Structure formats: C-alpha cells, structure tokens
C-alpha positions as CSV (number, residue, x, y, z in Angstrom):
1,M,0.0,0.0,0.0
2,E,2.8,2.4,0.9
3,E,4.5,1.7,-2.4
4,R,1.2,2.3,-4.3
5,G,0.8,5.6,-2.4
6,S,4.2,6.8,-3.3
7,R,3.6,6.0,-7.0
8,E,0.3,8.0,-6.9
9,R,2.0,11.0,-5.2
10,A,4.8,10.9,-7.8
11,W,2.2,10.8,-10.6
12,G,0.3,13.7,-9.1
13,R,3.5,15.8,-8.8
14,G,4.3,15.0,-12.5
15,L,0.8,16.0,-13.5
16,V,1.1,19.3,-11.8
17,T,4.5,19.9,-13.4
18,R,3.1,19.1,-16.8
19,L,0.1,21.4,-16.2
20,R,2.3,24.2,-15.1
21,A,4.5,23.7,-18.2
22,G,1.5,23.7,-20.5
23,L,0.1,26.8,-18.9
24,G,3.4,28.5,-19.3
25,M,3.6,27.7,-22.9
26,L,0.0,28.8,-23.4
27,L,0.7,32.2,-21.8
28,M,3.9,32.6,-23.9
29,A,1.8,31.9,-27.1
30,L,-0.8,34.4,-26.0
31,F,1.8,37.1,-25.4
32,A,3.5,36.3,-28.7
33,A,0.1,36.6,-30.5
34,C,-0.6,39.9,-28.8
35,A,2.8,41.2,-29.7
36,S,2.4,40.1,-33.4
37,T,-1.0,41.7,-33.8
38,E,-0.3,44.9,-31.9
39,P,3.3,45.8,-32.8
40,F,2.9,49.6,-32.5
41,V,1.0,49.8,-29.2
42,G,2.4,52.6,-26.9
43,M,4.4,54.4,-29.6
44,D,4.2,58.1,-29.9
45,G,3.7,59.9,-33.2
46,D,7.4,60.2,-34.0
47,D,8.0,56.5,-33.3
48,L,5.0,55.5,-35.5
49,W,6.3,57.6,-38.3
50,E,9.8,56.0,-38.1
51,A,8.3,52.5,-37.8
52,G,6.0,53.0,-40.7
53,L,8.7,54.5,-42.9
54,E,11.0,51.6,-42.1
55,A,8.3,49.1,-42.9
56,F,7.4,50.9,-46.1
57,E,11.1,51.0,-47.3
58,E,11.3,47.2,-46.6
59,G,8.2,46.5,-48.6
60,E,6.2,45.4,-45.5
61,W,3.1,47.1,-46.7
62,E,0.6,45.9,-44.1
63,D,2.9,47.0,-41.2
64,A,3.5,50.3,-43.0
65,I,-0.3,50.9,-43.4
66,D,-0.9,49.9,-39.8
67,A,1.7,52.3,-38.4
68,F,0.7,55.3,-40.6
69,V,-3.0,54.8,-39.9
70,R,-2.3,54.7,-36.1
71,L,-0.3,57.9,-36.5
72,N,-3.2,59.7,-38.3
73,S,-5.9,58.4,-35.9
74,Q,-4.0,58.9,-32.6
75,F,-2.0,62.0,-33.5
76,A,-4.1,63.9,-36.0
77,G,-2.1,67.1,-35.7
78,H,1.3,65.5,-36.1
79,P,3.5,67.3,-38.6
80,R,3.9,64.0,-40.5
81,S,0.2,63.3,-40.9
82,P,0.0,64.4,-44.5
83,D,3.1,62.3,-45.4
84,A,1.7,59.4,-43.5
85,R,-1.6,59.5,-45.4
86,M,0.2,59.6,-48.7
87,H,2.3,56.6,-47.7
88,V,-0.9,54.7,-46.9
89,A,-2.1,55.4,-50.4
90,R,1.2,54.4,-51.9
91,A,1.3,51.2,-49.9
92,Y,-2.1,50.2,-51.2
93,M,-0.9,50.9,-54.7
94,E,2.1,48.6,-54.1
95,R,-0.2,45.9,-52.8
96,G,-2.3,46.1,-55.9
97,E,-5.3,47.4,-54.0
98,H,-6.0,50.1,-56.5
99,I,-9.5,51.2,-55.4
100,S,-8.3,51.6,-51.8
101,A,-5.4,53.6,-53.0
102,A,-7.6,55.8,-55.0
103,S,-9.8,56.4,-52.0
104,E,-6.8,57.4,-49.9
105,F,-5.4,59.8,-52.5
106,E,-8.9,61.4,-52.8
107,R,-9.0,61.7,-49.0
108,F,-5.6,63.4,-49.1
109,L,-6.9,66.0,-51.6
110,Q,-9.9,66.7,-49.5
111,L,-7.8,67.3,-46.4
112,Y,-4.8,69.0,-47.9
113,P,-5.9,70.6,-51.3
114,S,-3.0,73.1,-51.2
115,H,-0.3,70.8,-50.0
116,G,2.8,70.4,-52.1
117,L,1.9,66.7,-52.5
118,A,-1.5,67.5,-54.0
119,P,-0.4,67.1,-57.6
120,E,1.0,63.7,-56.8
121,A,-2.2,62.7,-55.1
122,A,-4.3,63.8,-58.1
123,L,-2.0,61.8,-60.4
124,G,-2.3,58.9,-57.9
125,I,-6.1,58.8,-58.3
126,C,-5.7,58.8,-62.1
127,Q,-3.1,56.0,-62.0
128,A,-5.1,53.9,-59.5
129,Y,-8.2,53.9,-61.5
130,S,-6.3,53.2,-64.7
131,R,-4.7,50.1,-63.1
132,A,-8.1,48.9,-62.1
133,A,-9.4,49.3,-65.7
134,P,-10.4,45.9,-67.0
135,H,-10.2,44.2,-70.4
136,P,-12.3,46.0,-73.0
137,Q,-14.8,43.1,-72.9
138,R,-15.8,43.8,-69.3
139,D,-17.5,46.6,-67.5
140,Q,-15.7,49.9,-68.0
141,T,-16.8,51.8,-65.0
142,Y,-13.2,52.2,-63.7
143,T,-11.9,53.0,-67.2
144,R,-14.4,55.8,-67.5
145,R,-13.5,57.0,-64.0
146,A,-9.8,57.0,-64.9
147,A,-10.4,58.9,-68.1
148,D,-12.4,61.6,-66.3
149,V,-10.1,62.1,-63.3
150,C,-7.0,62.1,-65.6
151,A,-8.6,64.8,-67.7
152,E,-9.3,66.8,-64.6
153,T,-5.7,66.4,-63.4
154,A,-4.3,67.4,-66.7
155,Q,-6.5,70.5,-66.6
156,D,-5.8,71.4,-63.0
157,F,-2.0,71.1,-63.1
158,Q,-1.2,72.4,-66.5
159,G,2.5,73.1,-67.0
160,L,3.5,70.4,-64.5
161,R,4.9,67.0,-65.3
162,V,1.9,65.3,-63.6
163,A,-0.4,67.0,-66.2
164,E,1.6,65.4,-69.0
165,Q,1.5,62.0,-67.3
166,A,-2.2,62.3,-66.6
167,D,-3.0,63.2,-70.2
168,S,-1.1,60.3,-71.4
169,I,-3.1,57.9,-69.2
170,R,-6.3,59.7,-70.3
171,R,-5.5,58.8,-74.0
172,E,-4.8,55.2,-73.0
173,M,-8.2,55.0,-71.3
174,N,-9.9,56.6,-74.2
175,Y,-8.3,54.0,-76.5
176,I,-9.9,51.2,-74.3
177,L,-13.2,53.0,-74.2
178,G,-13.2,53.6,-77.9
179,Q,-12.4,49.9,-78.6
180,R,-15.3,48.8,-76.4
181,R,-17.7,51.0,-78.3
182,Y,-16.4,50.0,-81.6
183,E,-16.7,46.3,-80.8
184,E,-20.3,46.9,-79.6
185,G,-21.0,48.4,-83.1
186,R,-19.3,45.5,-84.8
187,F,-21.4,43.1,-82.7
188,Y,-24.5,44.5,-84.4
189,Q,-22.9,44.8,-87.8
190,R,-21.8,41.1,-87.9
191,R,-25.4,40.1,-87.3
192,D,-26.7,42.4,-90.1
193,L,-28.3,44.7,-87.6
194,H,-27.0,47.7,-89.5
195,N,-29.3,50.4,-88.1
196,S,-28.2,49.6,-84.6
197,A,-24.6,49.4,-85.6
198,I,-24.9,52.8,-87.3
199,L,-26.3,54.4,-84.1
200,V,-23.3,53.1,-82.1
201,F,-20.7,54.2,-84.7
202,E,-22.1,57.6,-85.2
203,A,-22.4,58.2,-81.4
204,M,-18.8,57.3,-80.7
205,L,-17.2,59.6,-83.3
206,P,-17.2,62.9,-81.4
207,E,-15.8,61.4,-78.2
208,F,-13.1,59.2,-79.7
209,Q,-11.9,61.2,-82.7
210,E,-8.4,61.3,-81.4
211,T,-8.2,57.5,-81.3
212,P,-7.7,55.0,-84.2
213,W,-11.2,53.8,-83.5
214,A,-12.7,56.9,-85.1
215,A,-11.3,55.9,-88.5
216,R,-12.4,52.3,-88.0
217,A,-15.9,53.5,-87.0
218,L,-16.1,55.6,-90.2
219,L,-15.1,52.7,-92.3
220,A,-17.7,50.5,-90.5
221,L,-20.3,53.2,-91.2
222,Y,-19.3,53.1,-94.9
223,R,-19.8,49.4,-95.1
224,S,-23.2,49.4,-93.2
225,Y,-24.5,52.3,-95.4
226,R,-23.6,50.3,-98.5
227,E,-25.4,47.2,-97.1
228,L,-28.5,49.3,-96.6
229,G,-28.1,50.9,-100.1
230,W,-27.5,54.4,-98.7
231,S,-25.0,55.5,-101.4
232,E,-24.8,59.2,-100.4
233,E,-24.1,58.4,-96.8
234,A,-21.6,55.7,-97.7
235,E,-19.7,58.1,-100.0
236,E,-19.6,60.8,-97.3
237,A,-18.2,58.3,-94.7
238,A,-15.5,57.2,-97.1
239,E,-14.5,60.8,-97.9
240,R,-14.2,61.5,-94.2
241,V,-11.9,58.6,-93.7
242,L,-9.7,59.6,-96.6
243,A,-9.6,63.3,-95.7
244,Q,-9.4,63.2,-92.0
245,Y,-7.4,60.0,-91.4
246,P,-5.3,59.6,-94.6
247,D,-2.6,57.6,-92.9
248,S,-4.9,55.2,-91.0
249,D,-5.4,51.5,-91.7
250,A,-9.0,52.3,-92.6
251,A,-7.9,54.7,-95.3
252,R,-5.5,52.1,-96.6
253,E,-8.3,49.6,-96.9
254,L,-10.4,52.0,-98.9
255,R,-7.6,52.8,-101.3
256,E,-6.9,49.1,-101.8
257,E,-10.6,48.7,-102.6
258,G,-10.3,51.5,-105.2
259,V,-12.4,53.9,-103.1
260,V,-10.6,57.2,-103.9
261,R,-12.4,60.5,-103.4
262,A,-11.6,64.1,-104.3
263,A,-11.4,65.0,-100.6
264,A,-8.6,62.6,-100.2
265,E,-6.7,63.9,-103.2
266,D,-7.1,67.5,-101.9
267,G,-5.1,66.5,-98.8
268,G,-5.9,67.0,-95.1
269,S,-4.7,65.6,-91.8
270,G,-6.4,63.9,-88.9
271,P,-6.7,65.5,-85.5
C-alpha cells in the first residue's frame, strides 16, 4: 500500500508539473500573439512615423499601413500626418489594392488641397483607377472614371509633369473605351443589324476622334451604309476617312478597294 501511495503521489506531482509547463507555454503563445497583432502599441507619433517608414522601405506594406493609420488616428495634428496619409495610399498601390489607393489619394486632396503633394495625389487617383481598368470586354466603370479624373488632373495642373502623365493615361483609357464602343457596333454589324450598328458608330465619333477607333468607325459606317443601299451616306463616310485620317489603316483599306475621293486627293490631316 505504501509503495502504491508513493507512485500516486509521484504521478500527481508529475501531472502538476506538466500542467504548469502547459500553462506557461499557453501564456507565452498568447503574449506572442498579442505582440504580433499589436506591434505599435504605446508608440508616440514620431515613433510611429519612423516605424511606418522603415516598414514601407522594406516593402512590408501591411505594417506600414498599420503604423501610418495609427499615427493619423491617434496623433491627428502630427507634422507628418499628410506624409503618412500619402504613404498609406502608396502602400495600397504597391499591394495592388488600387481602389483603396484611389480612396486614400482622394481623401488626401480633401484634407490638404493646397499641400505640395496635391499634384502627386491627383495623379495617384488617375493611376489607381487606370490600373483597375479591365479588359475591354468587361464593365468599363473604372476605365471611365480613370479617363475623367485624368482629364481633370491634366487640366488642374497644366505646366507640371503630372499633367503630361495624366493626359497620357487619359489617352490610353480613351483608347480602351473607344475599342469597347467599336466592338459593340461590330457586334450588331456582324449580325446584319446595321441600323443599330450605325447608331453606335455615329455616337462614338465625337468622343473618340483622337483614337484610331474613329477611323475604324467611319469605315464601318461606310460598309453598313452600303449594305443598306444608302449610297450618299456611304460616300460621305469614305470621304471623311480619306480626308481626316489619310494615314490610317481604314484609309489604306479603302484605297486598296479603289475607293478614292476628291477630298482625299485634296489633302488634309487627322486631328
């Protein structure tokens, strides 16, 4: 009996030891988890700026965003608040979260419209929406938004480098939008729905005249008019291609088909 009691007491002491060890490991895990999820607790504004900047430079975007957001929320009047907000937007761009980036750039302009970083923020909105622009076959909401904000940026910051960059992106977005509209018209044309095709092609001409799709739309109009037997309208469309876009592929196709008009021979240049 005495030997059995000794074994039971030894087993009990071992159990307590194991429980204490398990509890210690659990507490350590909890402390580690808290440390990993709250790395910036207790920092002042300057410390948060330095921590966020270090994380940003090392490409640790989540930590950078966390630090800069904490700075802005806890120390709103800190001298680095504008820079921190810009870094949040830049970090979202680097992560490929373009809509979040656009929102942060827009928020910056709302808060600091006269800040020296305002031109970069405006260009950031333009770039963010352009990077969110999808393939021409999909919904073009972001492409349209990019074209609009890029046009505004080019207008608001004329003479600055950002205006040139914004206008270049605007032209790229208009190319995509023009392609989408042209393909819509071709969809109807291929199904011999020429009246519907004509409506699409005619409507797109004023907006996309600086893109190659304007010449293609005029050529498509020429073909639909011919299919409908509208000779006068077909001739006018051909003349516009040859006169306004003489170097375009559409004009080359017409010349190869023997469609040469006086307007083309008189010269002219596209916009």
